[in-house]
N, CA, C, O and the ligand as a Tripos MOL2 file, in Angstrom:
@<TRIPOS>MOLECULE
protein
  237   235    60     0     0
PROTEIN
NO_CHARGES

@<TRIPOS>ATOM
      1 N           0.7680  -24.9530    7.2770 N.3       1 MET1
      2 CA          0.4050  -23.2200    7.7020 C.3       1 MET1
      3 C           1.6470  -22.4670    6.9480 C.2       1 MET1
      4 O           1.3490  -21.3690    6.4790 O.2       1 MET1
      5 N           2.8700  -22.8610    6.7820 N.am      2 PHE2
      6 CA          3.8630  -22.1270    6.2200 C.3       2 PHE2
      7 C           4.2080  -22.7580    4.8840 C.2       2 PHE2
      8 O           5.2330  -23.4050    4.6680 O.2       2 PHE2
      9 N           3.1790  -22.4850    3.9510 N.am      3 THR3
     10 CA          3.2720  -23.0680    2.8060 C.3       3 THR3
     11 C           3.5680  -22.1660    1.5900 C.2       3 THR3
     12 O           3.7900  -22.6800    0.4940 O.2       3 THR3
     13 N           3.5730  -20.8840    1.7580 N.am      4 ILE4
     14 CA          3.9010  -20.0220    0.7510 C.3       4 ILE4
     15 C           5.4020  -19.5490    0.9960 C.2       4 ILE4
     16 O           5.9010  -19.1930    2.0640 O.2       4 ILE4
     17 N           6.0400  -19.6400   -0.3500 N.am      5 GLU5
     18 CA          7.3350  -19.3410   -0.4020 C.3       5 GLU5
     19 C           7.5630  -17.5600   -0.5620 C.2       5 GLU5
     20 O           7.3240  -17.0240   -1.6440 O.2       5 GLU5
     21 N           7.9460  -16.9160    0.3930 N.am      6 GLY6
     22 CA          8.0220  -15.5760    0.1710 C.3       6 GLY6
     23 C           9.0370  -14.8890    1.0510 C.2       6 GLY6
     24 O           9.9510  -15.4920    1.6140 O.2       6 GLY6
     25 N           8.8100  -13.5220    1.1400 N.am      7 VAL7
     26 CA          9.6050  -12.6960    2.1700 C.3       7 VAL7
     27 C           8.7060  -12.2880    3.4140 C.2       7 VAL7
     28 O           7.5740  -11.8090    3.3500 O.2       7 VAL7
     29 N           9.3870  -12.5530    4.4780 N.am      8 CYS8
     30 CA          8.6310  -12.2600    5.9280 C.3       8 CYS8
     31 C           8.6260  -11.0820    5.9550 C.2       8 CYS8
     32 O           9.6570  -10.4850    5.6450 O.2       8 CYS8
     33 N           7.5170  -10.4100    6.3160 N.am      9 ASP9
     34 CA          7.2280   -8.9590    6.5510 C.3       9 ASP9
     35 C           7.6410   -8.6600    7.8400 C.2       9 ASP9
     36 O           7.4260   -7.4860    8.1390 O.2       9 ASP9
     37 N           8.1680   -9.3380    8.7100 N.am     10 TRP10
     38 CA          8.6080   -8.7800   10.0490 C.3      10 TRP10
     39 C          10.1960   -8.8680   10.1140 C.2      10 TRP10
     40 O          10.8020   -7.9610   10.6840 O.2      10 TRP10
     41 N          10.8390   -9.8580    9.5880 N.am     11 CYS11
     42 CA         12.3120   -9.8490    9.7050 C.3      11 CYS11
     43 C          12.9120   -9.6680    8.0120 C.2      11 CYS11
     44 O          14.1050   -9.5230    7.7430 O.2      11 CYS11
     45 N          11.9630   -9.7090    7.1410 N.am     12 LYS12
     46 CA         12.4400   -9.4630    5.5970 C.3      12 LYS12
     47 C          13.3410  -10.5030    5.1660 C.2      12 LYS12
     48 O          14.0910  -10.1770    4.2460 O.2      12 LYS12
     49 N          13.4510  -11.7220    5.6290 N.am     13 LYS13
     50 CA         14.1910  -12.6820    5.2090 C.3      13 LYS13
     51 C          13.0890  -13.6820    4.1850 C.2      13 LYS13
     52 O          11.8940  -13.8830    4.4000 O.2      13 LYS13
     53 N          13.7830  -14.1190    3.2290 N.am     14 LEU14
     54 CA         13.1610  -15.2370    2.4100 C.3      14 LEU14
     55 C          13.0240  -16.4750    3.1540 C.2      14 LEU14
     56 O          13.9510  -17.0370    3.7380 O.2      14 LEU14
     57 N          11.6060  -16.9410    3.0950 N.am     15 SER15
     58 CA         11.5350  -18.3010    3.8370 C.3      15 SER15
     59 C          10.3320  -18.8520    3.4400 C.2      15 SER15
     60 O           9.8260  -18.4080    2.4100 O.2      15 SER15
     61 N           9.6840  -19.8680    4.1480 N.am     16 LEU16
     62 CA          8.3260  -20.2930    3.9140 C.3      16 LEU16
     63 C           7.5440  -19.4790    4.8860 C.2      16 LEU16
     64 O           7.8750  -19.4060    6.0690 O.2      16 LEU16
     65 N           6.4720  -18.8450    4.3730 N.am     17 VAL17
     66 CA          5.7640  -17.9430    5.3660 C.3      17 VAL17
     67 C           4.2060  -18.1910    5.4600 C.2      17 VAL17
     68 O           3.6570  -18.7770    4.5260 O.2      17 VAL17
     69 N           3.6100  -17.8470    6.3480 N.am     18 ALA18
     70 CA          2.1750  -18.0460    6.4690 C.3      18 ALA18
     71 C           1.5240  -16.5450    6.3320 C.2      18 ALA18
     72 O           2.0830  -15.4950    6.6500 O.2      18 ALA18
     73 N           0.1670  -16.7020    5.7650 N.am     19 LYS19
     74 CA         -0.4050  -15.5610    5.7060 C.3      19 LYS19
     75 C          -1.4380  -14.9610    6.9290 C.2      19 LYS19
     76 O          -2.2820  -15.6580    7.4910 O.2      19 LYS19
     77 N          -1.2260  -13.7460    7.1710 N.am     20 HIS20
     78 CA         -1.8290  -13.0820    8.0650 C.3      20 HIS20
     79 C          -2.8010  -12.1300    7.8200 C.2      20 HIS20
     80 O          -2.2950  -11.0400    7.5550 O.2      20 HIS20
     81 N          -4.0660  -12.1360    7.8100 N.am     21 GLU21
     82 CA         -5.0190  -10.9710    7.3260 C.3      21 GLU21
     83 C          -5.5110   -9.9930    8.3980 C.2      21 GLU21
     84 O          -5.8620  -10.3430    9.5240 O.2      21 GLU21
     85 N          -5.5030   -8.6860    7.9240 N.am     22 TYR22
     86 CA         -6.0630   -7.6020    8.7740 C.3      22 TYR22
     87 C          -7.4360   -7.6450    8.2490 C.2      22 TYR22
     88 O          -7.7910   -8.1540    7.1850 O.2      22 TYR22
     89 N          -8.2550   -6.9750    9.2330 N.am     23 ILE23
     90 CA         -9.6310   -6.7610    9.0530 C.3      23 ILE23
     91 C          -9.9610   -5.5850    8.0150 C.2      23 ILE23
     92 O         -11.1100   -5.3700    7.6290 O.2      23 ILE23
     93 N          -8.8930   -4.8750    7.6150 N.am     24 ASP24
     94 CA         -9.3030   -3.7810    6.5960 C.3      24 ASP24
     95 C          -8.9770   -4.4360    5.2260 C.2      24 ASP24
     96 O          -9.0890   -3.7660    4.1990 O.2      24 ASP24
     97 N          -8.5790   -5.7140    5.1910 N.am     25 GLY25
     98 CA         -8.3090   -6.3070    3.6380 C.3      25 GLY25
     99 C          -6.8280   -6.5460    3.3550 C.2      25 GLY25
    100 O          -6.3750   -7.2930    2.4880 O.2      25 GLY25
    101 N          -6.1810   -5.8350    4.1720 N.am     26 LEU26
    102 CA         -4.6420   -6.0660    3.9980 C.3      26 LEU26
    103 C          -4.1700   -7.2680    4.4150 C.2      26 LEU26
    104 O          -4.8320   -7.8610    5.2670 O.2      26 LEU26
    105 N          -2.9750   -7.8570    3.9230 N.am     27 CYS27
    106 CA         -2.2680   -9.0800    4.6310 C.3      27 CYS27
    107 C          -0.8630   -8.9310    4.6090 C.2      27 CYS27
    108 O          -0.2330   -8.2610    3.7910 O.2      27 CYS27
    109 N          -0.4250   -9.5590    5.5040 N.am     28 HIS28
    110 CA          1.2250   -9.6490    5.6120 C.3      28 HIS28
    111 C           1.6210  -11.0450    5.8900 C.2      28 HIS28
    112 O           0.7930  -11.7880    6.4180 O.2      28 HIS28
    113 N           2.7830  -11.4740    5.5960 N.am     29 HIS29
    114 CA          3.3590  -13.0050    5.5860 C.3      29 HIS29
    115 C           4.3980  -12.9130    6.6400 C.2      29 HIS29
    116 O           5.1280  -11.9280    6.7500 O.2      29 HIS29
    117 N           4.4630  -14.0630    7.4970 N.am     30 SER30
    118 CA          5.5330  -14.1840    8.3770 C.3      30 SER30
    119 C           6.0000  -15.4940    8.3080 C.2      30 SER30
    120 O           5.2920  -16.4500    7.9910 O.2      30 SER30
    121 N           7.3160  -15.5620    8.6340 N.am     31 CYS31
    122 CA          8.1140  -16.8790    8.8460 C.3      31 CYS31
    123 C           7.6020  -17.6160   10.1880 C.2      31 CYS31
    124 O           6.8120  -17.0280   10.9260 O.2      31 CYS31
    125 N           8.0480  -18.8610   10.4790 N.am     32 ALA32
    126 CA          7.6860  -19.5420   11.7220 C.3      32 ALA32
    127 C           8.3950  -18.8610   12.7650 C.2      32 ALA32
    128 O           7.8560  -18.8090   13.8700 O.2      32 ALA32
    129 N           9.6130  -18.2870   12.5790 N.am     33 GLU33
    130 CA         10.2170  -17.4390   13.6180 C.3      33 GLU33
    131 C           9.5020  -16.4050   14.2390 C.2      33 GLU33
    132 O           9.4620  -16.2780   15.4630 O.2      33 GLU33
    133 N           8.8770  -15.5830   13.3660 N.am     34 CYS34
    134 CA          8.2020  -14.1340   13.5530 C.3      34 CYS34
    135 C           6.7470  -14.5800   13.8280 C.2      34 CYS34
    136 O           6.0160  -13.6490   14.1650 O.2      34 CYS34
    137 N           6.1160  -15.9010   13.7530 N.am     35 ASN35
    138 CA          4.9140  -15.9580   13.7450 C.3      35 ASN35
    139 C           4.0650  -15.5320   15.1120 C.2      35 ASN35
    140 O           2.9140  -15.0990   15.0520 O.2      35 ASN35
    141 N           4.6530  -15.6790   16.1000 N.am     36 ASP36
    142 CA          4.1760  -15.3350   17.4900 C.3      36 ASP36
    143 C           4.0320  -13.7820   17.5150 C.2      36 ASP36
    144 O           3.0010  -13.2590   17.9390 O.2      36 ASP36
    145 N           5.1480  -13.0180   17.0260 N.am     37 ILE37
    146 CA          5.1090  -11.4550   17.1740 C.3      37 ILE37
    147 C           3.9130  -11.1260   15.9670 C.2      37 ILE37
    148 O           3.0300  -10.2860   16.1420 O.2      37 ILE37
    149 N           4.0340  -11.8220   14.9040 N.am     38 ALA38
    150 CA          3.1940  -11.4560   13.8060 C.3      38 ALA38
    151 C           1.6640  -11.5330   14.3690 C.2      38 ALA38
    152 O           0.8720  -10.5940   14.2930 O.2      38 ALA38
    153 N           1.3900  -12.7610   14.9240 N.am     39 LYS39
    154 CA         -0.0860  -12.8760   15.3900 C.3      39 LYS39
    155 C          -0.4400  -11.8080   16.3210 C.2      39 LYS39
    156 O          -1.4830  -11.1920   16.1030 O.2      39 LYS39
    157 N           0.2880  -11.5010   17.3360 N.am     40 LEU40
    158 CA          0.1870  -10.3860   18.3850 C.3      40 LEU40
    159 C          -0.0800   -9.0740   17.7350 C.2      40 LEU40
    160 O          -0.9970   -8.3210   18.0630 O.2      40 LEU40
    161 N           0.9400   -8.8190   16.6230 N.am     41 ASP41
    162 CA          0.6470   -7.5810   15.8940 C.3      41 ASP41
    163 C          -0.6390   -7.4490   15.2550 C.2      41 ASP41
    164 O          -1.3620   -6.4690   15.4310 O.2      41 ASP41
    165 N          -0.9510   -8.5010   14.4580 N.am     42 VAL42
    166 CA         -2.2590   -8.6000   13.7060 C.3      42 VAL42
    167 C          -3.5090   -8.3950   14.5990 C.2      42 VAL42
    168 O          -4.4890   -7.7200   14.2830 O.2      42 VAL42
    169 N          -3.3270   -9.1100   15.8260 N.am     43 ARG43
    170 CA         -4.4400   -9.0430   16.8140 C.3      43 ARG43
    171 C          -4.5420   -7.6110   17.2270 C.2      43 ARG43
    172 O          -5.6320   -7.0420   17.1720 O.2      43 ARG43
    173 N          -3.4380   -6.9820   17.6480 N.am     44 GLN44
    174 CA         -3.5510   -5.5940   18.2500 C.3      44 GLN44
    175 C          -4.0730   -4.6690   17.0050 C.2      44 GLN44
    176 O          -4.8780   -3.7730   17.2600 O.2      44 GLN44
    177 N          -3.6690   -4.8540   15.7920 N.am     45 PHE45
    178 CA         -3.9690   -3.9010   14.8640 C.3      45 PHE45
    179 C          -5.4850   -4.1050   14.5330 C.2      45 PHE45
    180 O          -6.1360   -3.1170   14.1930 O.2      45 PHE45
    181 N          -6.0570   -5.2740   14.6110 N.am     46 ASN46
    182 CA         -7.4090   -5.5160   14.3590 C.3      46 ASN46
    183 C          -8.3380   -5.0260   15.4430 C.2      46 ASN46
    184 O          -9.3880   -4.4320   15.1970 O.2      46 ASN46
    185 N          -7.8720   -5.3240   16.7290 N.am     47 ALA47
    186 CA         -8.6260   -4.5050   17.8730 C.3      47 ALA47
    187 C          -8.4880   -3.1910   17.7470 C.2      47 ALA47
    188 O          -9.5100   -2.6450   18.1630 O.2      47 ALA47
    189 N          -7.6750   -2.4040   17.3560 N.am     48 ALA48
    190 CA         -7.5880   -0.9180   17.3730 C.3      48 ALA48
    191 C          -8.6780   -0.5320   16.0570 C.2      48 ALA48
    192 O          -9.4620    0.4150   16.1240 O.2      48 ALA48
    193 N          -8.5900   -1.2500   15.1240 N.am     49 GLU49
    194 CA         -9.2170   -0.8010   13.7950 C.3      49 GLU49
    195 C         -10.7900   -1.1820   14.1560 C.2      49 GLU49
    196 O         -11.6860   -0.4660   13.7090 O.2      49 GLU49
    197 N         -11.0790   -2.2680   14.9330 N.am     50 ARG50
    198 CA        -12.5620   -2.4380   15.3300 C.3      50 ARG50
    199 C         -12.8090   -1.2990   16.3100 C.2      50 ARG50
    200 O         -13.9450   -0.8380   16.2020 O.2      50 ARG50
    201 N         -12.1030   -0.7640   17.1700 N.am     51 GLN51
    202 CA        -12.4190    0.1100   18.0550 C.3      51 GLN51
    203 C         -12.7800    1.3100   17.2360 C.2      51 GLN51
    204 O         -13.8670    1.8550   17.4260 O.2      51 GLN51
    205 N         -11.9810    1.7360   16.3830 N.am     52 GLN52
    206 CA        -12.0350    2.9710   15.5940 C.3      52 GLN52
    207 C         -13.5800    2.7420   14.7430 C.2      52 GLN52
    208 O         -14.3230    3.7210   14.6730 O.2      52 GLN52
    209 N         -13.9050    1.7570   14.2730 N.am     53 GLN53
    210 CA        -14.9150    1.4660   13.5860 C.3      53 GLN53
    211 C         -16.2210    1.6130   14.4390 C.2      53 GLN53
    212 O         -17.2280    2.0740   13.9030 O.2      53 GLN53
    213 N         -16.2280    1.2550   15.6740 N.am     54 GLU54
    214 CA        -17.0960    1.3350   16.7270 C.3      54 GLU54
    215 C         -17.3870    2.8030   16.9920 C.2      54 GLU54
    216 O         -18.5260    3.2700   17.0100 O.2      54 GLU54
    217 N         -16.2950    3.4830   17.1920 N.am     55 ARG55
    218 CA        -16.3650    4.8130   17.4220 C.3      55 ARG55
    219 C         -17.0030    5.7380   16.2310 C.2      55 ARG55
    220 O         -17.6150    6.7680   16.5150 O.2      55 ARG55
    221 N         -16.8520    5.3750   15.0940 N.am     56 LYS56
    222 CA        -17.4290    5.8940   13.8530 C.3      56 LYS56
    223 C         -18.8920    5.7820   13.7030 C.2      56 LYS56
    224 O         -19.6130    6.6980   13.3070 O.2      56 LYS56
    225 N         -19.3240    4.4910   14.0750 N.am     57 THR57
    226 CA        -20.8740    3.9970   13.9620 C.3      57 THR57
    227 C         -21.3900    4.7690   15.1860 C.2      57 THR57
    228 O         -22.5440    5.1500   14.9870 O.2      57 THR57
    229 N         -20.9150    5.1150   16.3670 N.am     58 GLN58
    230 CA        -21.4940    5.6980   17.4060 C.3      58 GLN58
    231 C         -21.7890    7.2620   17.2100 C.2      58 GLN58
    232 O         -22.7940    7.7870   17.6870 O.2      58 GLN58
    233 N         -20.9340    7.8830   16.5490 N.am     59 SER59
    234 CA        -21.1630    9.2360   16.4310 C.3      59 SER59
    235 C         -21.9560    9.6410   15.3910 C.2      59 SER59
    236 O         -22.1990   10.8360   15.2300 O.2      59 SER59
    237 ZN         10.2610  -13.5460   10.0980 Zn       60 ZN60
@<TRIPOS>BOND
     1     1     2 1
     2     2     3 1
     3     3     4 2
     4     3     5 am
     5     5     6 1
     6     6     7 1
     7     7     8 2
     8     7     9 am
     9     9    10 1
    10    10    11 1
    11    11    12 2
    12    11    13 am
    13    13    14 1
    14    14    15 1
    15    15    16 2
    16    15    17 am
    17    17    18 1
    18    18    19 1
    19    19    20 2
    20    19    21 am
    21    21    22 1
    22    22    23 1
    23    23    24 2
    24    23    25 am
    25    25    26 1
    26    26    27 1
    27    27    28 2
    28    27    29 am
    29    29    30 1
    30    30    31 1
    31    31    32 2
    32    31    33 am
    33    33    34 1
    34    34    35 1
    35    35    36 2
    36    35    37 am
    37    37    38 1
    38    38    39 1
    39    39    40 2
    40    39    41 am
    41    41    42 1
    42    42    43 1
    43    43    44 2
    44    43    45 am
    45    45    46 1
    46    46    47 1
    47    47    48 2
    48    47    49 am
    49    49    50 1
    50    50    51 1
    51    51    52 2
    52    51    53 am
    53    53    54 1
    54    54    55 1
    55    55    56 2
    56    55    57 am
    57    57    58 1
    58    58    59 1
    59    59    60 2
    60    59    61 am
    61    61    62 1
    62    62    63 1
    63    63    64 2
    64    63    65 am
    65    65    66 1
    66    66    67 1
    67    67    68 2
    68    67    69 am
    69    69    70 1
    70    70    71 1
    71    71    72 2
    72    71    73 am
    73    73    74 1
    74    74    75 1
    75    75    76 2
    76    75    77 am
    77    77    78 1
    78    78    79 1
    79    79    80 2
    80    79    81 am
    81    81    82 1
    82    82    83 1
    83    83    84 2
    84    83    85 am
    85    85    86 1
    86    86    87 1
    87    87    88 2
    88    87    89 am
    89    89    90 1
    90    90    91 1
    91    91    92 2
    92    91    93 am
    93    93    94 1
    94    94    95 1
    95    95    96 2
    96    95    97 am
    97    97    98 1
    98    98    99 1
    99    99   100 2
   100    99   101 am
   101   101   102 1
   102   102   103 1
   103   103   104 2
   104   103   105 am
   105   105   106 1
   106   106   107 1
   107   107   108 2
   108   107   109 am
   109   109   110 1
   110   110   111 1
   111   111   112 2
   112   111   113 am
   113   113   114 1
   114   114   115 1
   115   115   116 2
   116   115   117 am
   117   117   118 1
   118   118   119 1
   119   119   120 2
   120   119   121 am
   121   121   122 1
   122   122   123 1
   123   123   124 2
   124   123   125 am
   125   125   126 1
   126   126   127 1
   127   127   128 2
   128   127   129 am
   129   129   130 1
   130   130   131 1
   131   131   132 2
   132   131   133 am
   133   133   134 1
   134   134   135 1
   135   135   136 2
   136   135   137 am
   137   137   138 1
   138   138   139 1
   139   139   140 2
   140   139   141 am
   141   141   142 1
   142   142   143 1
   143   143   144 2
   144   143   145 am
   145   145   146 1
   146   146   147 1
   147   147   148 2
   148   147   149 am
   149   149   150 1
   150   150   151 1
   151   151   152 2
   152   151   153 am
   153   153   154 1
   154   154   155 1
   155   155   156 2
   156   155   157 am
   157   157   158 1
   158   158   159 1
   159   159   160 2
   160   159   161 am
   161   161   162 1
   162   162   163 1
   163   163   164 2
   164   163   165 am
   165   165   166 1
   166   166   167 1
   167   167   168 2
   168   167   169 am
   169   169   170 1
   170   170   171 1
   171   171   172 2
   172   171   173 am
   173   173   174 1
   174   174   175 1
   175   175   176 2
   176   175   177 am
   177   177   178 1
   178   178   179 1
   179   179   180 2
   180   179   181 am
   181   181   182 1
   182   182   183 1
   183   183   184 2
   184   183   185 am
   185   185   186 1
   186   186   187 1
   187   187   188 2
   188   187   189 am
   189   189   190 1
   190   190   191 1
   191   191   192 2
   192   191   193 am
   193   193   194 1
   194   194   195 1
   195   195   196 2
   196   195   197 am
   197   197   198 1
   198   198   199 1
   199   199   200 2
   200   199   201 am
   201   201   202 1
   202   202   203 1
   203   203   204 2
   204   203   205 am
   205   205   206 1
   206   206   207 1
   207   207   208 2
   208   207   209 am
   209   209   210 1
   210   210   211 1
   211   211   212 2
   212   211   213 am
   213   213   214 1
   214   214   215 1
   215   215   216 2
   216   215   217 am
   217   217   218 1
   218   218   219 1
   219   219   220 2
   220   219   221 am
   221   221   222 1
   222   222   223 1
   223   223   224 2
   224   223   225 am
   225   225   226 1
   226   226   227 1
   227   227   228 2
   228   227   229 am
   229   229   230 1
   230   230   231 1
   231   231   232 2
   232   231   233 am
   233   233   234 1
   234   234   235 1
   235   235   236 2
@<TRIPOS>SUBSTRUCTURE
     1 MET1         2 RESIDUE 1 A MET
     2 PHE2         6 RESIDUE 1 A PHE
     3 THR3        10 RESIDUE 1 A THR
     4 ILE4        14 RESIDUE 1 A ILE
     5 GLU5        18 RESIDUE 1 A GLU
     6 GLY6        22 RESIDUE 1 A GLY
     7 VAL7        26 RESIDUE 1 A VAL
     8 CYS8        30 RESIDUE 1 A CYS
     9 ASP9        34 RESIDUE 1 A ASP
    10 TRP10       38 RESIDUE 1 A TRP
    11 CYS11       42 RESIDUE 1 A CYS
    12 LYS12       46 RESIDUE 1 A LYS
    13 LYS13       50 RESIDUE 1 A LYS
    14 LEU14       54 RESIDUE 1 A LEU
    15 SER15       58 RESIDUE 1 A SER
    16 LEU16       62 RESIDUE 1 A LEU
    17 VAL17       66 RESIDUE 1 A VAL
    18 ALA18       70 RESIDUE 1 A ALA
    19 LYS19       74 RESIDUE 1 A LYS
    20 HIS20       78 RESIDUE 1 A HIS
    21 GLU21       82 RESIDUE 1 A GLU
    22 TYR22       86 RESIDUE 1 A TYR
    23 ILE23       90 RESIDUE 1 A ILE
    24 ASP24       94 RESIDUE 1 A ASP
    25 GLY25       98 RESIDUE 1 A GLY
    26 LEU26      102 RESIDUE 1 A LEU
    27 CYS27      106 RESIDUE 1 A CYS
    28 HIS28      110 RESIDUE 1 A HIS
    29 HIS29      114 RESIDUE 1 A HIS
    30 SER30      118 RESIDUE 1 A SER
    31 CYS31      122 RESIDUE 1 A CYS
    32 ALA32      126 RESIDUE 1 A ALA
    33 GLU33      130 RESIDUE 1 A GLU
    34 CYS34      134 RESIDUE 1 A CYS
    35 ASN35      138 RESIDUE 1 A ASN
    36 ASP36      142 RESIDUE 1 A ASP
    37 ILE37      146 RESIDUE 1 A ILE
    38 ALA38      150 RESIDUE 1 A ALA
    39 LYS39      154 RESIDUE 1 A LYS
    40 LEU40      158 RESIDUE 1 A LEU
    41 ASP41      162 RESIDUE 1 A ASP
    42 VAL42      166 RESIDUE 1 A VAL
    43 ARG43      170 RESIDUE 1 A ARG
    44 GLN44      174 RESIDUE 1 A GLN
    45 PHE45      178 RESIDUE 1 A PHE
    46 ASN46      182 RESIDUE 1 A ASN
    47 ALA47      186 RESIDUE 1 A ALA
    48 ALA48      190 RESIDUE 1 A ALA
    49 GLU49      194 RESIDUE 1 A GLU
    50 ARG50      198 RESIDUE 1 A ARG
    51 GLN51      202 RESIDUE 1 A GLN
    52 GLN52      206 RESIDUE 1 A GLN
    53 GLN53      210 RESIDUE 1 A GLN
    54 GLU54      214 RESIDUE 1 A GLU
    55 ARG55      218 RESIDUE 1 A ARG
    56 LYS56      222 RESIDUE 1 A LYS
    57 THR57      226 RESIDUE 1 A THR
    58 GLN58      230 RESIDUE 1 A GLN
    59 SER59      234 RESIDUE 1 A SER
    60 ZN60       237 GROUP 0 **** ****
């Protein structure tokens, strides 16, 4: 999972990182240490984005 060498978007340290994709097409990378926070962040963002899209289609 942590196969990409890069900078973690959460702690800004250089290490092996995993990719996290947002539903709007963006993606961020997190190291093993930040993975739990990253997963939560991405899930919350995606949930908010989905809600916004639902509101758009309803009006
Ligand atoms: Zn990190």
